[in-house]
C-alpha positions as CSV (number, residue, x, y, z in Angstrom):
1,M,4.7,38.4,-203.4
2,P,6.6,40.5,-201.4
3,R,4.4,43.2,-199.0
4,K,5.9,46.0,-200.7
5,L,7.9,47.5,-203.7
6,L,11.7,46.7,-202.8
7,K,14.9,49.1,-202.8
8,I,17.5,46.7,-203.8
9,L,21.0,47.0,-204.5
10,F,22.7,44.6,-207.0
11,A,26.1,44.2,-205.9
12,S,28.7,42.4,-208.9
13,S,32.1,42.2,-210.4
14,E,30.5,41.8,-214.2
15,V,27.8,43.0,-215.2
16,A,26.5,42.2,-219.3
17,P,26.8,44.0,-221.4
18,Y,29.7,46.4,-219.5
19,A,32.0,43.7,-218.3
20,K,31.6,39.5,-218.4
21,T,33.3,36.7,-218.5
22,G,30.4,34.1,-217.9
23,G,27.1,33.4,-216.7
24,L,27.7,35.8,-214.1
25,G,27.1,38.7,-216.0
26,D,24.9,37.7,-218.2
27,V,22.5,37.4,-214.6
28,A,23.7,40.6,-213.4
29,G,22.7,42.1,-216.6
30,S,18.9,40.6,-216.4
31,L,18.0,40.1,-213.7
32,P,17.9,43.8,-212.3
33,K,15.7,44.5,-215.4
34,A,13.2,41.7,-214.6
35,L,13.0,43.0,-211.1
36,A,12.6,46.4,-212.1
37,E,9.7,45.5,-214.2
38,L,8.1,44.1,-211.1
39,G,8.7,47.7,-209.9
40,H,11.1,47.4,-207.5
41,D,14.0,49.9,-207.3
42,V,16.9,48.3,-208.3
43,R,20.3,49.4,-209.1
44,I,23.3,47.9,-209.7
45,V,27.2,48.6,-209.0
46,L,30.1,47.5,-210.2
47,P,34.2,48.2,-210.8
48,K,35.0,51.1,-212.8
49,Y,37.1,48.0,-215.1
50,K,39.7,49.9,-217.9
51,Q,37.3,48.8,-220.6
52,I,34.3,50.5,-219.8
53,A,34.3,53.9,-221.6
54,E,30.8,55.5,-220.3
55,G,29.3,56.6,-217.2
56,D,29.2,60.3,-216.2
57,Y,30.7,61.3,-212.6
58,V,28.8,61.8,-209.7
59,T,31.3,62.3,-206.7
60,D,35.0,61.1,-205.0
61,Y,35.3,60.1,-201.5
62,P,37.7,58.8,-199.6
63,V,37.8,54.8,-198.7
64,E,39.4,53.7,-195.7
65,M,42.2,50.6,-196.6
66,D,45.0,49.1,-194.3
67,H,46.3,52.4,-191.9
68,H,45.7,54.9,-195.3
69,L,43.1,56.2,-197.5
70,E,42.3,55.8,-201.2
71,T,39.8,57.6,-203.2
72,G,36.3,56.0,-204.5
73,I,35.3,57.5,-207.8
74,L,31.4,57.3,-208.4
75,R,30.2,56.9,-211.8
76,Q,26.5,56.8,-213.3
77,T,24.8,55.3,-216.7
78,K,21.8,53.3,-217.1
79,L,20.9,49.8,-218.4
80,K,17.6,50.0,-220.4
81,G,15.0,47.1,-219.6
82,R,11.6,47.0,-221.6
83,N,10.0,49.5,-219.8
84,Y,12.3,50.6,-217.2
85,Q,15.7,51.8,-217.0
86,V,18.3,50.5,-213.9
87,P,20.7,53.0,-212.7
88,V,23.9,51.5,-212.7
89,Y,26.9,52.5,-210.6
90,F,30.8,52.0,-211.6
91,I,33.1,52.5,-208.8
92,D,36.3,54.0,-210.6
93,N,40.0,53.6,-209.2
94,Y,42.9,54.2,-211.6
95,K,45.3,51.9,-209.1
96,Y,42.8,49.1,-208.8
97,F,40.9,48.6,-211.8
98,Y,42.5,50.2,-214.8
99,R,44.1,47.3,-215.9
100,D,44.0,45.2,-219.1
101,G,41.4,42.3,-217.9
102,I,39.4,42.0,-215.8
103,Y,40.4,38.7,-213.1
104,G,43.8,36.8,-212.5
105,F,46.0,39.6,-210.7
106,A,48.2,39.2,-207.9
107,D,46.5,41.8,-205.5
108,E,42.7,40.4,-206.0
109,A,42.0,40.5,-202.1
110,E,43.3,44.4,-201.7
111,R,41.0,45.1,-205.2
112,Y,37.5,44.0,-204.5
113,N,37.9,44.6,-200.2
114,F,38.3,48.4,-201.9
115,F,35.3,47.6,-204.0
116,S,32.9,46.2,-201.1
117,K,34.5,49.4,-198.8
118,A,33.6,51.7,-201.8
119,L,30.0,50.6,-202.1
120,L,29.3,50.4,-198.8
121,G,30.8,54.3,-198.7
122,M,28.8,55.8,-202.0
123,L,25.2,54.4,-200.2
124,P,24.6,57.8,-198.0
125,R,26.3,59.9,-200.7
126,I,23.9,59.0,-203.0
127,D,21.0,59.2,-200.7
128,F,19.9,55.7,-201.3
129,Q,19.5,53.3,-197.9
130,P,18.5,49.9,-199.9
131,H,16.8,47.5,-197.7
132,L,18.9,44.8,-199.1
133,I,22.0,44.8,-201.3
134,H,22.1,41.7,-203.2
135,C,25.8,40.2,-202.9
136,N,27.2,37.6,-206.0
137,D,30.5,35.2,-205.9
138,W,33.3,35.8,-203.3
139,Q,34.5,39.5,-205.3
140,T,31.5,41.0,-203.1
141,A,31.5,38.4,-199.6
142,L,33.0,41.1,-197.5
143,I,29.9,43.0,-197.9
144,P,27.4,41.0,-195.2
145,L,30.9,40.5,-193.1
146,F,31.2,44.2,-192.8
147,L,27.9,45.4,-192.2
148,K,27.3,42.7,-189.4
149,T,30.6,44.0,-187.7
150,K,32.3,47.3,-189.2
151,Y,28.9,49.6,-190.0
152,A,26.8,47.3,-186.7
153,E,26.4,50.4,-184.8
154,D,25.9,52.6,-187.6
155,P,22.1,53.5,-187.9
156,F,22.4,54.0,-191.9
157,Y,23.2,50.4,-192.5
158,Q,21.7,48.8,-189.1
159,R,18.6,47.9,-191.4
160,I,20.5,46.9,-194.7
161,A,19.8,42.9,-195.5
162,T,21.9,40.5,-197.4
163,L,21.1,38.0,-200.1
164,F,24.8,36.0,-201.3
165,T,24.1,34.4,-204.2
166,I,26.7,31.3,-205.0
167,H,27.3,31.3,-208.8
168,N,30.1,29.0,-208.7
169,L,31.7,27.4,-205.7
170,Q,34.8,26.4,-206.9
171,Y,35.8,30.2,-206.8
172,Q,36.1,31.6,-203.5
173,G,39.1,33.7,-203.3
174,V,41.5,32.7,-200.8
175,F,44.1,34.4,-199.6
176,N,46.7,34.3,-197.0
177,K,46.5,35.2,-193.8
178,K,47.9,39.0,-193.8
179,T,44.6,39.2,-195.9
180,L,43.2,39.8,-192.8
181,K,45.1,42.8,-191.9
182,L,44.6,44.3,-195.4
183,I,40.6,44.0,-194.6
184,G,40.7,45.6,-191.6
185,L,40.4,42.4,-189.1
186,G,42.0,41.0,-186.0
187,D,43.5,37.8,-185.5
188,E,40.1,37.0,-183.7
189,F,38.6,36.1,-187.1
190,F,41.4,33.8,-187.7
191,T,39.9,30.4,-186.5
192,L,37.4,28.3,-188.2
193,E,34.7,29.5,-186.9
194,R,35.0,32.6,-188.7
195,L,37.4,33.3,-191.7
196,E,39.8,30.8,-191.5
197,F,40.2,28.0,-194.0
198,Y,42.9,25.5,-193.8
199,G,45.5,28.2,-192.7
200,K,44.1,30.9,-195.1
201,I,41.4,33.6,-195.1
202,N,38.5,32.3,-197.7
203,F,36.1,35.7,-198.8
204,M,33.9,33.5,-200.1
205,K,33.2,31.8,-196.5
206,A,32.6,35.5,-195.2
207,G,29.7,35.3,-197.2
208,L,28.4,32.1,-196.5
209,L,28.9,33.4,-192.5
210,Y,27.3,36.9,-192.4
211,A,24.7,37.0,-195.2
212,D,21.4,36.6,-194.1
213,I,20.7,34.1,-196.7
214,I,22.2,32.4,-199.2
215,N,20.8,31.2,-202.5
216,T,22.4,29.3,-205.7
217,V,21.2,29.0,-208.8
218,S,19.6,25.6,-208.9
219,K,17.6,24.0,-206.7
220,K,19.9,20.7,-207.5
221,Y,23.0,22.3,-206.9
222,A,21.6,24.0,-203.6
223,L,21.7,20.3,-202.2
224,E,24.6,18.8,-204.0
225,I,27.1,21.8,-202.6
226,Q,25.9,20.1,-199.1
227,T,27.9,16.8,-200.3
228,S,31.5,16.3,-200.0
229,E,31.5,15.5,-203.7
230,Y,30.3,19.0,-204.8
231,G,31.0,21.3,-201.8
232,E,34.2,22.4,-202.9
233,R,35.4,22.0,-198.8
234,L,32.7,24.2,-197.3
235,D,29.5,21.3,-197.2
236,G,29.6,22.0,-193.7
237,L,29.1,25.4,-193.2
238,L,26.4,24.9,-196.2
239,R,24.9,22.0,-193.7
240,K,25.5,24.1,-190.7
241,R,23.5,26.7,-192.9
242,A,20.9,24.7,-194.7
243,Q,17.9,26.8,-193.3
244,D,19.2,29.6,-195.2
245,L,20.4,28.2,-198.5
246,Y,17.6,28.4,-201.1
247,G,18.1,27.5,-205.1
248,I,16.5,29.7,-207.9
249,L,16.8,29.0,-211.3
250,N,19.2,31.6,-213.4
251,G,16.9,32.7,-216.4
252,I,17.9,34.3,-219.6
253,D,17.0,37.6,-221.0
254,Y,14.1,36.7,-223.9
255,E,14.3,39.4,-225.8
256,E,18.2,39.0,-226.7
257,F,18.0,35.6,-227.1
258,N,15.3,35.2,-229.3
259,P,15.3,33.2,-233.0
260,E,12.2,35.0,-234.4
261,T,14.2,38.3,-234.3
262,D,18.0,37.6,-233.5
263,P,19.8,40.1,-235.8
264,Y,23.3,38.1,-235.8
265,I,21.5,34.9,-236.8
266,Y,21.3,33.8,-241.1
267,K,17.6,33.1,-241.0
268,N,14.7,34.4,-238.2
269,Y,12.1,31.6,-236.9
270,N,9.9,30.3,-234.6
271,I,7.9,27.6,-233.6
272,E,5.7,27.7,-236.7
273,T,8.3,28.0,-239.3
274,I,10.6,25.8,-237.6
275,D,11.6,24.3,-240.4
276,L,13.4,27.6,-241.3
277,K,15.9,27.0,-238.7
278,R,17.6,24.1,-241.5
279,E,18.7,27.2,-243.2
280,N,20.6,28.9,-240.4
281,K,22.7,25.1,-240.2
282,Y,23.8,25.1,-243.9
283,A,24.7,28.8,-243.7
284,L,26.6,28.2,-240.2
285,Q,28.5,24.8,-242.2
286,K,29.2,27.1,-244.9
287,E,31.1,29.8,-242.8
288,T,33.2,27.3,-241.0
289,G,34.0,25.2,-243.6
290,L,31.8,22.4,-243.5
291,P,30.2,20.5,-245.6
292,V,27.2,21.9,-246.5
293,G,23.8,19.1,-246.2
294,D,21.7,17.3,-243.6
295,T,24.6,15.7,-241.4
296,P,24.0,15.9,-237.7
297,L,25.5,19.0,-236.4
298,I,26.8,19.1,-233.1
299,G,27.7,22.2,-231.4
300,I,29.0,23.2,-228.0
301,V,30.1,27.3,-226.6
302,T,31.9,26.9,-224.0
303,R,35.0,27.9,-221.8
304,L,37.5,25.5,-222.1
305,V,38.1,24.4,-218.5
306,E,38.1,21.3,-216.4
307,Q,34.5,21.6,-215.0
308,K,32.8,21.3,-218.4
309,G,33.9,17.7,-219.4
310,L,36.2,18.3,-222.1
311,D,37.9,15.6,-220.7
312,L,34.5,13.3,-221.6
313,I,34.8,14.7,-224.7
314,G,38.3,13.8,-225.8
315,N,38.1,10.7,-224.5
316,I,35.6,9.4,-227.0
317,F,36.4,12.4,-229.9
318,G,37.2,9.5,-232.5
319,E,34.3,6.9,-231.7
320,I,32.1,10.2,-232.2
321,M,33.6,11.5,-235.4
322,D,33.0,7.4,-236.6
323,T,29.2,8.3,-235.7
324,G,29.9,10.3,-239.2
325,I,28.0,13.5,-237.4
326,Q,29.7,16.8,-237.4
327,F,31.3,19.1,-234.4
328,I,31.4,22.8,-234.1
329,L,33.0,24.3,-230.9
330,L,33.7,27.8,-230.3
331,G,35.4,28.5,-226.9
332,S,38.7,29.7,-225.5
333,G,40.3,28.6,-222.0
334,A,43.2,26.5,-220.9
335,D,46.0,25.9,-222.9
336,S,45.6,22.2,-223.2
337,Y,42.2,21.9,-224.3
338,Q,42.8,24.9,-226.8
339,K,45.7,22.4,-228.0
340,L,43.7,19.5,-228.1
341,F,40.7,20.7,-230.2
342,A,43.1,22.2,-232.5
343,E,44.0,18.7,-232.8
344,F,41.0,17.6,-233.8
345,K,40.6,20.0,-236.3
346,I,43.4,19.2,-238.2
347,K,42.7,15.5,-238.1
348,Y,39.4,15.9,-239.2
349,P,38.8,18.9,-241.3
350,Q,35.5,17.5,-243.2
351,Q,34.0,17.4,-240.0
352,A,35.5,19.2,-236.9
353,A,34.8,23.3,-237.1
354,I,37.5,24.2,-234.2
355,N,36.7,27.9,-233.5
356,L,39.2,29.5,-230.2
357,G,38.2,32.6,-228.7
358,F,35.3,34.8,-227.7
359,N,32.7,35.0,-230.2
360,P,29.0,36.4,-229.0
361,E,28.0,36.5,-232.9
362,L,29.5,32.9,-233.6
363,A,27.7,31.7,-230.2
364,K,24.6,33.2,-231.3
365,K,24.9,31.3,-234.9
366,I,25.9,28.1,-233.3
367,Y,22.4,28.0,-231.2
368,A,20.3,28.4,-234.1
369,G,22.4,26.4,-236.5
370,V,23.6,22.9,-234.5
371,D,21.1,20.1,-234.6
372,M,22.2,19.2,-230.8
373,F,24.0,21.0,-228.0
374,L,26.8,19.3,-225.9
375,M,26.8,20.0,-222.2
376,P,28.5,17.0,-220.1
377,S,29.6,19.5,-217.3
378,R,30.9,17.8,-214.7
379,F,29.0,20.2,-212.4
380,E,26.8,23.0,-213.5
381,P,25.3,25.6,-211.0
382,C,22.8,26.4,-213.5
383,G,24.1,27.1,-217.1
384,L,22.5,29.3,-219.6
385,A,23.5,27.4,-222.6
386,Q,20.9,25.0,-222.1
387,L,18.3,27.5,-221.6
388,I,19.2,29.0,-224.9
389,S,19.3,26.1,-227.2
390,L,16.2,25.3,-226.0
391,R,15.3,28.9,-227.0
392,Y,16.3,28.2,-230.2
393,G,14.7,24.6,-231.0
394,T,18.6,23.1,-230.7
395,I,18.4,19.9,-228.3
396,P,20.6,19.8,-225.4
397,I,23.0,16.6,-224.8
398,V,23.8,17.4,-220.8
399,R,24.9,15.0,-217.8
400,A,22.3,15.2,-215.1
401,T,24.0,17.3,-212.8
402,G,23.2,21.1,-211.2
403,G,21.3,23.1,-213.2
404,L,21.1,20.7,-216.1
405,V,18.7,18.1,-214.0
406,D,16.2,21.4,-213.3
407,T,16.0,22.4,-216.9
408,V,16.3,19.3,-219.5
409,Q,13.6,16.4,-218.9
410,D,15.4,12.6,-220.9
411,Y,13.2,12.2,-223.6
412,D,11.0,9.3,-223.0
413,E,10.3,7.7,-226.4
414,K,7.6,5.9,-225.4
415,K,5.4,9.0,-224.2
416,G,6.6,11.6,-225.9
417,E,7.8,13.8,-223.1
418,G,11.0,15.3,-222.6
419,N,13.2,18.2,-223.9
420,G,16.7,16.7,-224.5
421,F,19.0,14.1,-223.6
422,S,21.1,13.6,-220.6
423,F,23.5,11.0,-218.7
424,K,24.5,10.7,-215.2
425,V,27.2,8.7,-214.9
426,Y,30.8,11.1,-215.4
427,E,32.1,8.5,-217.7
428,P,32.9,9.0,-221.8
429,K,30.9,5.2,-222.7
430,A,27.6,7.1,-220.8
431,L,28.2,10.3,-223.2
432,L,28.8,8.4,-226.3
433,E,25.3,6.3,-225.1
434,A,23.2,10.2,-225.2
435,I,24.9,11.0,-228.6
436,K,24.1,7.9,-229.7
437,R,20.1,7.7,-228.8
438,A,19.8,11.6,-229.8
439,L,21.0,10.8,-233.8
440,T,19.2,7.8,-233.8
441,I,15.8,9.5,-232.9
442,Y,17.5,12.9,-235.2
443,L,18.2,10.0,-238.2
444,E,14.9,7.4,-238.0
445,K,12.7,9.3,-236.3
446,P,12.2,13.3,-237.7
447,E,8.7,13.6,-236.2
448,Q,9.6,12.8,-232.6
449,W,12.2,15.2,-233.4
450,R,10.4,17.9,-233.9
451,R,8.3,17.4,-230.8
452,L,11.6,17.7,-229.2
453,M,12.5,20.7,-231.1
454,V,8.6,22.5,-230.1
455,N,9.0,21.4,-226.8
456,G,12.1,23.2,-226.3
457,M,10.7,26.4,-227.6
458,K,7.7,26.1,-225.7
459,A,9.4,25.9,-222.2
460,D,9.4,29.3,-220.5
461,Y,13.2,30.0,-219.1
462,S,12.5,33.6,-218.9
463,W,13.5,35.9,-215.8
464,E,9.9,36.7,-214.8
465,R,9.2,33.8,-212.7
466,S,12.8,33.5,-211.2
467,A,12.7,37.4,-210.1
468,G,9.5,37.3,-208.5
469,Q,11.2,33.9,-206.8
470,Y,13.6,36.5,-206.0
471,A,11.6,39.0,-204.6
472,Q,10.2,36.8,-202.0
473,L,13.6,35.6,-201.0
474,Y,14.8,39.1,-200.1
475,D,11.3,39.8,-198.4
476,K,12.8,36.6,-196.3
477,A,16.2,37.7,-195.8
478,I,14.6,41.3,-194.6
479,H,12.6,40.0,-191.9
480,K,15.4,37.7,-190.8
481,H,17.5,40.9,-190.4
482,L,15.2,42.8,-188.5
483,A,14.0,40.3,-186.7
484,T,17.6,39.6,-185.4
485,L,18.3,43.2,-185.3
486,Y,15.1,44.1,-183.0
487,R,16.0,41.0,-180.7
488,V,20.1,42.5,-179.9
489,V,18.8,45.9,-179.3
490,G,15.5,44.7,-177.4
């Protein structure tokens, strides 16, 4: 554990329950609460998007942009933890954030440039001088850059260290060269050693270059992104910073995801009453229009994007249906995948229940109600769905990549060890074989299947363990930053 309690500012473009599009929002809404439970002074900051109704006015102040000033409006609320309330700050600005949706706008570079500058500008105004700013993904990657350049000589900011977390290296914030002027930097930053990236500017690269310490959300993914296969054209830089690159597995909120108390599932249960899980299956089948019974039920809750291995499922969907199982999907995303699965629903009305959209309540019913959960991802930095599945006694079937390797142990029938089923080669045939292996155990060896369910529910993937590891990493970043600072000053 770190030698002292820390003051931490957690910066993220999304934080559940206020704004969420994926796993980043879940992490940003859970990790700070776990850190607060350890006694640290943690505060969260995110943009105040149109959808966020709460937040009391604190102050407003000028934010210097490209040769003009914008107004940053600061609002505050609190996020309730088990024993602590975590202060949450919203950076408000009508021009940049009062829009339908969170991402996907033509001026993304300007929006998150403003957010980063307004975030740094708020600190002296709320009299909060953190030991460390925890930055998350490309939307906050300019913060380490600004601290090492624009604020390098400012006594208020000099001692602030940074940790930069990569949640998904695929999304990098790549913009044209004119963006340099927008963020107030000269052409000397348009070099391979700095922000230039194949003729453009890369925000993610700024975080990787200027943060004191870098981490990603599983140990396996930290290794994978140093290879050309998974490095998204940044693997060379990541190898150069390998001594500063760590992997810490994400956790889940064990209060929110608890089959014993979850108000959204049909019937609550725990390890001792695990047979009640079957009632959730029957009710889910009924609600989604599937025939009710003991037919094996496989589920998936996902973004409909290429990363998630949906092409593998599509290529063998007929063969999956030939096994006689039922299949339920909840998700939204690319039109091509939405159309594909809608067609499967028409073709297999008695076996496939396809639900397009975002529905957190139905998601929990799926985690509790299905027998198996499918995650055949092409790559997966950590993955939260498999952790939730294990918590609910649902057996994951995954591709052995990223955080799925670190959390799902392939079942060894001889030893009776493991908590799921996995396959290595990214091919439809390998996925089908993993599904068939799982079905064999489910249909022919119910005692072993029950052992698998219990193994999953016994696993501890709560935030408590990971929060302690983050605290140690913060301490490492602070030590490194101060040592560098003293060498420069000395």
